[in-house]
N, C-alpha and C positions, 0 to 999 in steps of 0.2 A: 417720507423716506422713498428714495428712488432706487429701484433695483436695476442693476446692470444685467442686460440679457446674456452677456458672455459668462458672467458669474453663475447664472442659473443653468446655462448650458453645461458648464464644467461640473457643477454639482450633480446634475442629472446623469451625466456620463459616469461620474464616480459611483453613483448609486447603481446604475445599470451594470457596471463592471463588477461591483461587489456582489450583486445578485447572481450574475452569471458564474462567478467563481464559486459561490456557495452551492449553486445547483450542479455544477460540473464536478467539483472536488468531493462533495459529500458522498455521492454514490461510489466513487472510486475508493474512498477511504473505508466505507462500509464493506465494500467487496473485499478489500484487503483484510479487514478484520474478520470477515466470515471465512475467508480462505485460511487465515491464520488459525482460527478456532478449529476448523476441520482438520488441519495438520496436527494440532495438539491432541486431538481426539484419537489419532492413529497410535498404534503401539510402536515401541522402539523399533521392532523388526520391520514394521510397515514403513516407517520413516526411512530406515536404511535401504529398503527395497526401492523406494522412490528416488533416493540419492543415487543408487546404482543405475536406475533407469535414466537418470539425468547425466550419466557419464562419469561420476566420481569413482575413483579407485578405492580399494579397501583401505589403503594407507591415508588417503584424504578423508575418508569417512571416520577413521579412527581418531583423527585430530579433532573432530567435533565432539567434545566431551559432554556437552549438556543438550537437553532437549531443545532449549532455546536456540542453540547454535545450529542444530540440525534443521529446525523449522526455518530459521532465517536463511540458511543456505538453499533450502528448497525454494523459498520465495525468490531469492536472488537469481536462481538458475531458470526459473519459469518465465 
């Protein structure tokens, strides 16, 4: 069996790209999860204070009915 050097080159590049993506994306994903965990640990009033600090009005905050909505909005605005 004869191996084509261009095929090997393409495969090597694919492997390198996959490894780089795994190395780069994983810490970002973990950081987001850690940040999300920290925000869920906050009390409702602390979450609301954060939203106020980020510039949301009382009426905008009132529209965020659940903790998940508040946390997602904080992450979105950061």
